[in-house]
C-alpha positions as semicolon CSV with decimal commas, in nm:
position;residue;x (nm);y (nm);z (nm)
1;M;5,983;-2,224;1,346
2;S;5,835;-2,449;1,643
3;D;6,179;-2,659;1,671
4;G;6,376;-2,336;1,668
5;T;6,510;-2,422;1,340
6;L;6,451;-2,170;1,051
7;Q;6,242;-2,366;0,777
8;T;6,344;-2,334;0,420
9;L;6,140;-2,083;0,247
10;D;6,047;-2,163;-0,112
11;V;6,106;-1,817;-0,316
12;T;5,904;-1,939;-0,596
13;M;5,611;-1,853;-0,380
14;L;5,725;-1,503;-0,370
15;D;5,641;-1,474;-0,794
16;D;5,301;-1,648;-0,775
17;V;5,100;-1,335;-0,648
18;N;4,725;-1,227;-0,698
19;N;4,659;-1,562;-0,870
20;A;4,471;-1,902;-0,777
21;S;4,662;-2,080;-0,451
22;G;4,897;-1,774;-0,471
23;L;4,982;-1,461;-0,228
24;I;4,767;-1,159;-0,267
25;Q;4,937;-0,843;-0,316
26;L;4,848;-0,506;-0,208
27;D;4,811;-0,219;-0,483
28;S;5,005;0,103;-0,493
29;N;4,750;0,242;-0,265
30;A;4,795;-0,041;0,002
31;K;4,480;-0,185;-0,094
32;I;4,346;-0,542;-0,164
33;P;4,296;-0,568;-0,570
34;A;3,940;-0,646;-0,696
35;C;3,857;-0,998;-0,659
36;S;3,534;-1,205;-0,615
37;G;3,372;-1,280;-0,296
38;A;3,113;-1,538;-0,425
39;A;3,313;-1,805;-0,203
40;I;3,304;-1,573;0,135
41;T;3,047;-1,739;0,381
42;G;2,884;-1,609;0,719
43;L;2,803;-1,256;0,576
44;S;2,457;-1,094;0,583
45;A;2,301;-0,978;0,259
46;V;2,227;-0,605;0,253
47;T;1,971;-0,499;0,015
48;K;2,045;-0,175;-0,159
49;N;1,767;0,052;-0,293
50;A;1,708;0,412;-0,354
51;S;1,408;0,425;-0,149
52;D;1,284;0,288;0,169
53;P;1,133;-0,056;0,171
54;A;0,703;-0,089;0,186
55;I;0,496;-0,347;0,369
56;A;0,450;-0,518;0,065
57;T;0,823;-0,558;-0,001
58;N;0,849;-0,929;0,096
59;P;1,232;-1,030;0,158
60;S;1,326;-1,365;0,048
61;G;1,550;-1,392;0,352
62;G;1,262;-1,315;0,605
63;V;1,316;-1,183;0,969
64;G;1,640;-1,017;0,980
65;T;1,694;-0,880;0,617
66;V;1,870;-0,560;0,617
67;W;1,770;-0,290;0,379
68;Q;1,963;0,000;0,309
69;N;1,815;0,334;0,156
70;T;2,113;0,457;-0,078
71;T;1,932;0,829;-0,108
72;S;1,904;0,845;0,268
73;G;2,127;0,612;0,407
74;E;1,918;0,509;0,648
75;M;1,894;0,137;0,753
76;F;1,587;-0,116;0,825
77;I;1,590;-0,466;0,960
78;C;1,290;-0,679;0,853
79;T;1,143;-0,778;1,224
80;D;0,803;-0,943;1,078
81;A;0,794;-1,138;0,778
82;T;0,449;-1,132;0,672
83;A;0,351;-1,144;0,317
84;G;0,212;-0,800;0,229
85;A;0,227;-0,692;0,582
86;N;0,580;-0,671;0,642
87;V;0,732;-0,460;0,957
88;W;1,072;-0,299;0,850
89;T;1,213;-0,121;1,200
90;N;1,451;0,180;1,125
91;V;1,768;0,114;1,281
92;G;1,939;0,409;1,228
93;A;1,890;0,793;1,374
94;G;1,562;0,774;1,174
95;T;1,209;0,730;1,329
96;D;1,011;0,642;1,040
97;D;0,927;0,280;1,066
98;V;0,750;0,083;0,770
99;A;0,486;-0,104;0,915
100;P;0,093;-0,146;0,860
101;W;-0,105;0,109;0,976
102;Y;-0,364;0,017;1,251
103;Y;-0,660;0,220;1,367
104;G;-0,642;0,193;1,748
105;G;-0,488;0,423;2,004
106;T;-0,278;0,339;2,284
107;Q;-0,301;0,641;2,525
108;Y;-0,625;0,815;2,547
109;G;-1,011;0,771;2,436
110;Y;-1,250;1,102;2,380
111;Q;-1,558;1,192;2,372
112;T;-1,704;1,485;2,218
113;G;-2,026;1,651;2,177
114;G;-2,359;1,523;2,278
115;H;-2,733;1,570;2,390
116;P;-2,814;1,750;2,607
117;N;-2,683;1,985;2,346
118;T;-2,306;2,021;2,456
119;D;-1,970;2,127;2,322
120;V;-1,783;1,887;2,602
121;I;-1,437;1,732;2,506
122;H;-1,408;1,433;2,747
123;K;-1,062;1,236;2,774
124;F;-1,012;0,915;2,961
125;S;-0,721;0,686;2,970
126;F;-0,654;0,348;2,797
127;T;-0,361;0,247;3,060
128;T;-0,548;0,310;3,383
129;D;-0,942;0,263;3,423
130;G;-1,100;0,553;3,552
131;N;-1,354;0,840;3,502
132;A;-1,331;1,099;3,208
133;T;-1,217;1,438;3,246
134;D;-1,349;1,752;3,045
135;I;-1,034;1,902;2,860
136;G;-1,153;2,138;2,610
137;N;-1,462;2,264;2,387
138;L;-1,621;2,202;2,053
139;T;-1,655;2,535;1,857
140;I;-2,024;2,516;1,901
141;A;-2,256;2,268;2,087
142;R;-2,387;2,023;1,882
143;H;-2,506;1,622;1,915
144;A;-2,544;1,376;1,632
145;L;-2,168;1,418;1,502
146;T;-1,950;1,197;1,375
147;G;-1,578;1,127;1,482
148;Q;-1,233;1,061;1,304
149;S;-0,854;1,019;1,479
150;G;-0,532;1,096;1,329
151;D;-0,202;1,081;1,456
152;S;-0,192;1,384;1,638
153;Y;-0,554;1,527;1,597
154;G;-0,930;1,414;1,655
155;Y;-1,190;1,539;1,458
156;S;-1,571;1,621;1,517
157;C;-1,799;1,666;1,191
158;G;-2,159;1,763;1,128
159;G;-2,418;1,740;1,399
160;K;-2,729;1,922;1,478
161;P;-2,927;2,106;1,613
162;D;-3,121;2,228;1,308
163;P;-3,010;2,286;1,063
164;D;-2,775;2,019;1,009
165;R;-2,422;2,138;1,064
166;D;-2,137;2,106;0,788
167;R;-1,828;2,207;0,997
168;I;-1,529;2,033;1,074
169;D;-1,379;2,054;1,412
170;K;-0,999;1,974;1,482
171;F;-0,847;1,920;1,839
172;S;-0,498;1,831;1,948
173;F;-0,417;1,500;2,124
174;T;-0,060;1,615;2,231
175;T;-0,228;1,933;2,468
176;D;-0,551;1,952;2,645
177;G;-0,786;2,261;2,455
178;D;-1,046;2,384;2,248
179;A;-1,089;2,287;1,902
180;T;-1,087;2,493;1,577
181;D;-1,300;2,476;1,272
182;V;-1,055;2,373;0,993
183;G;-1,322;2,298;0,728
184;N;-1,632;2,190;0,595
185;M;-1,822;1,874;0,474
186;S;-1,948;1,854;0,152
187;V;-2,313;1,832;0,259
188;A;-2,397;1,948;0,580
189;R;-2,558;1,632;0,799
190;S;-2,597;1,450;1,106
191;Y;-2,595;1,079;1,207
192;A;-2,315;0,985;0,972
193;A;-2,057;0,705;1,051
194;G;-1,692;0,794;1,102
195;N;-1,356;0,633;0,952
196;S;-1,033;0,689;0,991
197;Y;-0,717;0,589;0,761
198;Q;-0,373;0,690;0,835
199;T;-0,414;0,994;0,599
200;H;-0,758;1,082;0,568
201;G;-1,074;1,083;0,762
202;Y;-1,426;0,963;0,636
203;C;-1,772;1,073;0,680
204;S;-2,023;0,787;0,591
205;G;-2,383;0,832;0,521
206;G;-2,614;1,029;0,762
207;I;-2,926;1,281;0,708
208;A;-2,952;1,598;0,567
209;G;-3,241;1,748;0,646
210;A;-3,509;1,490;0,609
211;G;-3,337;1,276;0,371
212;A;-3,075;0,996;0,465
213;L;-2,779;0,993;0,235
214;D;-2,538;0,751;0,048
215;I;-2,210;1,018;0,037
216;I;-1,891;0,909;0,140
217;D;-1,694;1,198;0,227
218;K;-1,303;1,236;0,248
219;F;-1,054;1,511;0,430
220;P;-0,686;1,478;0,458
221;F;-0,543;1,500;0,780
222;A;-0,198;1,663;0,685
223;S;-0,392;1,998;0,570
224;D;-0,683;2,184;0,718
225;T;-0,965;2,199;0,396
226;N;-1,300;2,101;0,318
227;S;-1,395;1,746;0,265
228;V;-1,498;1,592;-0,054
229;D;-1,737;1,323;-0,208
230;V;-1,558;1,029;-0,316
231;G;-1,814;0,765;-0,364
232;N;-2,131;0,628;-0,246
233;L;-2,268;0,361;0,014
234;S;-2,466;0,053;-0,148
235;T;-2,765;0,252;-0,010
236;A;-2,853;0,554;0,155
237;K;-2,834;0,488;0,533
238;Q;-2,822;0,669;0,877
239;Y;-2,736;0,610;1,238
240;G;-2,451;0,358;1,110
241;F;-2,163;0,204;1,298
242;G;-1,845;0,278;1,170
243;Q;-1,520;0,081;1,145
244;S;-1,195;0,075;1,018
245;S;-0,945;-0,182;0,898
246;P;-0,580;-0,124;0,771
247;T;-0,719;-0,110;0,414
248;H;-1,123;-0,016;0,420
249;G;-1,396;0,146;0,612
250;Y;-1,710;-0,012;0,714
251;C;-2,079;0,151;0,759
252;T;-2,277;-0,122;0,936
253;T;-2,659;-0,026;1,001
254;D;-2,955;-0,260;1,010
255;A;-2,930;-0,552;0,775
256;V;-2,639;-0,408;0,581
257;M;-2,260;-0,396;0,594
258;D;-2,117;-0,177;0,355
259;K;-1,721;-0,180;0,301
260;F;-1,520;0,077;0,086
261;S;-1,142;0,090;0,001
262;F;-0,931;0,347;0,179
263;T;-0,675;0,337;-0,085
264;S;-0,882;0,396;-0,426
265;D;-1,205;0,640;-0,402
266;G;-1,505;0,467;-0,529
267;N;-1,810;0,293;-0,392
268;A;-1,888;0,082;-0,095
269;S;-2,020;-0,272;-0,144
270;D;-2,264;-0,443;0,062
271;V;-2,062;-0,771;0,187
272;G;-2,245;-0,870;0,528
273;A;-2,520;-0,828;0,815
274;L;-2,497;-0,774;1,205
275;S;-2,602;-1,076;1,385
276;V;-2,905;-0,869;1,499
277;S;-3,045;-0,579;1,297
278;R;-3,007;-0,258;1,463
279;N;-2,867;0,132;1,411
280;N;-2,744;0,347;1,623
281;G;-2,472;0,193;1,816
282;A;-2,079;0,226;1,855
283;G;-1,820;0,087;1,631
284;Q;-1,438;-0,042;1,720
285;S;-1,178;-0,186;1,564
286;S;-0,895;-0,432;1,649
287;E;-0,620;-0,490;1,385
288;T;-0,829;-0,773;1,266
289;Y;-1,158;-0,730;1,344
290;G;-1,453;-0,483;1,343
291;Y;-1,701;-0,467;1,635
292;C;-2,051;-0,318;1,680
293;S;-2,148;-0,249;2,060
294;G;-2,525;-0,181;2,172
295;G;-2,780;-0,023;1,931
296;S;-3,133;0,077;1,913
297;S;-3,265;-0,249;1,994
298;S;-3,073;-0,515;2,159
299;G;-2,901;-0,267;2,300
300;D;-2,625;-0,459;2,495
301;V;-2,524;-0,704;2,205
302;I;-2,141;-0,686;2,105
303;D;-2,084;-0,801;1,737
304;K;-1,763;-0,934;1,616
305;F;-1,684;-0,969;1,239
306;P;-1,356;-1,049;1,063
307;F;-1,161;-0,799;0,812
308;A;-1,008;-1,074;0,615
309;A;-1,340;-1,245;0,507
310;D;-1,685;-1,081;0,430
311;G;-1,974;-1,225;0,614
312;T;-2,218;-1,200;0,885
313;A;-2,098;-1,070;1,237
314;T;-2,143;-1,318;1,561
315;D;-2,266;-1,214;1,908
316;V;-1,973;-1,224;2,124
317;G;-2,070;-1,062;2,435
318;N;-2,306;-0,819;2,587
319;L;-2,257;-0,446;2,734
320;T;-2,295;-0,372;3,102
321;V;-2,578;-0,133;3,035
322;S;-2,822;-0,181;2,722
323;R;-2,804;0,127;2,518
324;G;-2,764;0,295;2,183
325;R;-2,695;0,657;2,080
326;S;-2,341;0,587;2,252
327;S;-1,952;0,677;2,105
328;G;-1,703;0,418;2,048
329;Q;-1,367;0,409;2,132
330;S;-1,068;0,179;2,010
331;S;-0,758;0,091;2,170
332;R;-0,485;-0,177;2,064
333;T;-0,627;-0,436;2,310
334;Y;-0,973;-0,307;2,409
335;G;-1,298;-0,159;2,261
336;Y;-1,479;0,105;2,472
337;V;-1,853;0,235;2,480
338;A;-1,934;0,562;2,636
339;G;-2,244;0,742;2,761
340;G;-2,583;0,659;2,532
341;E;-2,919;0,625;2,559
342;P;-3,122;0,529;2,798
343;V;-2,903;0,825;2,953
344;T;-2,579;0,706;3,110
345;N;-2,259;0,818;3,177
346;V;-2,100;0,470;3,210
347;I;-1,778;0,388;3,036
348;D;-1,738;0,031;2,933
349;K;-1,468;-0,166;2,824
350;F;-1,427;-0,510;2,645
351;A;-1,101;-0,733;2,534
352;Y;-1,034;-0,816;2,172
353;A;-0,808;-1,106;2,290
354;S;-1,088;-1,306;2,430
355;D;-1,464;-1,308;2,352
356;G;-1,671;-1,181;2,644
357;N;-1,891;-0,946;2,829
358;A;-1,784;-0,564;2,905
359;T;-1,684;-0,448;3,212
360;D;-1,788;-0,087;3,379
361;V;-1,431;0,104;3,411
362;G;-1,531;0,441;3,472
363;N;-1,759;0,747;3,396
364;L;-1,819;1,062;3,192
365;T;-1,864;1,390;3,408
366;A;-2,226;1,397;3,276
367;T;-2,485;1,170;3,114
368;R;-2,451;1,205;2,739
369;Q;-2,630;1,052;2,440
370;Y;-2,609;1,097;2,039
371;I;-2,237;1,132;2,095
372;T;-1,902;1,060;1,893
373;G;-1,567;0,916;1,998
374;Q;-1,204;0,951;1,907
375;H;-0,889;0,780;2,037
376;Y;-0,517;0,862;2,055
């Protein structure tokens, strides 16, 4: 009544309820009766499902899509809509985001064992360049061993002196201290390549006695137990570089680049080659590329190959010191090479984002060769 006059009320409107163009009448529980919301606009859709989304759950709505787990009540938002590699961020009280697994660490690199025969576990920072510190010991002194990295623990497998060792040592990333013996390899060996997936560690190839092996061993991170033989390399090999993509493990040495699946047990296939044939170097892995650093010949070369396409690696830089028999560590942004032969204690670092030479960023507490690396 904007003009102060009470307007006439059409009483027929009161009879036209819950119909098109009519009034809405609350039910006996003071609630709006059931009706279609098809014409309502401006609302974000919520996908309801009894399970969490997966990285392969490709949302039609792209980034910003909301997913509700009707079993747990947890909510996820799609923050990266990349087909087959989507990222679903948990927005509730939960902490388990759904995202592709990546190999690299964010905090520390580790170096274990080595020759002269030692049981030392070294640790150095990824966030600040500097020297390594001695933070613990393996269960026995040994060299020519191989390393794997889980979410919370590092592993050192096999090694020498003669006879070859079959033990799997495990040490904590969150608390400095000594390793414990938690299992055995299917075959005692040395000079194998190490690979890591989000749930398992792998040992590829190596030497047993005087003969090279083609065995691919696998052990779980979730429980302490022995490793099992799950496949074979394309040929028996030793002194391999190990790389780990989100889906595959690699064992590269001399003219052969073997690749095997993490998601299904089976044999490896030869999918490429290094730019210069060599062995006994260090392997690193970014989210999209594998790296082979140094080696027994042409020992300062940094090779790079894409995980998305099989083929020959390219020479993209050089180490500060020519060396082989060194350890490789991987952060999310840099590759590292520590120690090696000719005997050195130098820790080198090179960037993933741009091809180029490595820089000397620190030292181990002593010179080491025939060593292995882990990261956290």
